[in-house]
C-alpha positions in Angstrom: 110.7 -19.3 56.1 108.3 -16.7 57.6 104.9 -17.8 56.4 103.2 -21.0 55.2 99.6 -20.8 53.8 97.9 -24.1 53.8 94.9 -24.6 51.5 92.9 -27.9 51.2 91.4 -28.3 47.7 88.5 -30.5 46.8 86.8 -29.9 43.4 87.8 -26.3 43.3 88.7 -26.0 39.6 86.5 -22.9 39.3 88.2 -21.1 42.1 91.9 -21.9 42.0 93.3 -19.5 39.5 91.2 -16.6 41.0 92.4 -17.6 44.4 96.1 -17.5 43.4 95.6 -14.2 41.4 94.5 -12.6 44.7 96.7 -14.5 47.2 100.1 -14.3 45.6 100.2 -10.5 45.2 99.2 -10.1 48.9 102.0 -12.5 49.9 104.5 -10.9 47.6 103.8 -7.5 49.1 104.9 -8.8 52.5 108.5 -8.9 51.3 109.2 -11.9 53.5 109.8 -15.6 52.5 106.6 -17.6 52.1 105.2 -20.8 50.7 101.7 -21.8 49.6 100.8 -25.5 50.2 97.8 -26.7 48.3 96.5 -30.2 49.1 94.4 -31.8 46.4 92.1 -34.0 48.4 91.2 -36.5 45.6 89.3 -34.0 43.5 87.2 -35.4 40.6 87.3 -32.2 38.5 90.3 -30.5 36.8 91.8 -29.2 40.1 95.0 -31.3 39.8 95.7 -30.0 36.3 95.2 -26.4 37.4 97.4 -27.0 40.5 100.1 -28.3 38.2 99.9 -25.2 36.1 99.9 -22.9 39.1 102.9 -24.7 40.5 104.7 -24.5 37.1 104.1 -20.7 37.1 105.5 -20.1 40.6 107.6 -23.2 41.7 109.5 -20.9 44.0 106.5 -20.5 46.4 103.8 -23.1 45.4 103.9 -26.6 46.8 101.3 -29.2 45.8 100.3 -32.4 47.7 98.1 -34.8 45.8 96.0 -37.4 47.5 95.0 -40.5 45.5 91.5 -40.3 46.9 89.3 -38.1 49.1 90.3 -38.3 52.8 88.6 -35.1 54.0 89.4 -31.6 54.9 91.2 -32.3 58.2 93.7 -34.8 56.7 94.3 -32.4 53.8 95.1 -29.6 56.2 97.3 -31.9 58.4 99.3 -32.9 55.4 99.9 -29.2 54.7 101.0 -28.6 58.3 103.4 -31.5 58.1 105.1 -30.0 55.0 104.9 -26.4 56.3 108.2 -24.7 57.0 107.0 -21.3 58.0 107.2 -19.8 61.5 103.6 -18.8 61.0 101.0 -21.0 59.4 97.7 -19.6 58.0 94.9 -21.8 56.6 92.5 -20.6 53.9 89.6 -22.3 52.1 90.1 -22.5 48.3 86.6 -21.0 47.8 87.7 -17.6 49.0 85.3 -17.6 51.9 88.1 -15.9 53.8 89.7 -13.2 51.7 93.5 -13.4 51.3 93.7 -9.7 51.7 93.0 -10.3 55.5 96.3 -12.1 55.9 98.4 -9.0 56.6 95.9 -8.1 59.4 96.4 -11.5 61.0 100.2 -11.2 60.7 100.1 -7.8 62.4 98.8 -9.6 65.5 101.8 -12.0 65.5 
């Protein structure tokens, strides 16, 4: 596995589909094996239902971790790191604060 993208999720139902609609084309264009690990950190909104749909649409690359309650961003990221199989691991926020389109620029430095 070349790349793992780890994303903590807490009450991000408004952003998840848009995030994946931007992220997956960027990663597909790399033409290298990748995975996206989304950790639902005990969200109270519809995040888990949306994550289930996203996983069902792309089970080949989407992995979902579901916490029973909110533990915080750091444990959510660490859970993703533990599952990550990529030689390179990139973290993103689900709110698109960091654009997925920047990932190829980061990888060019590797």
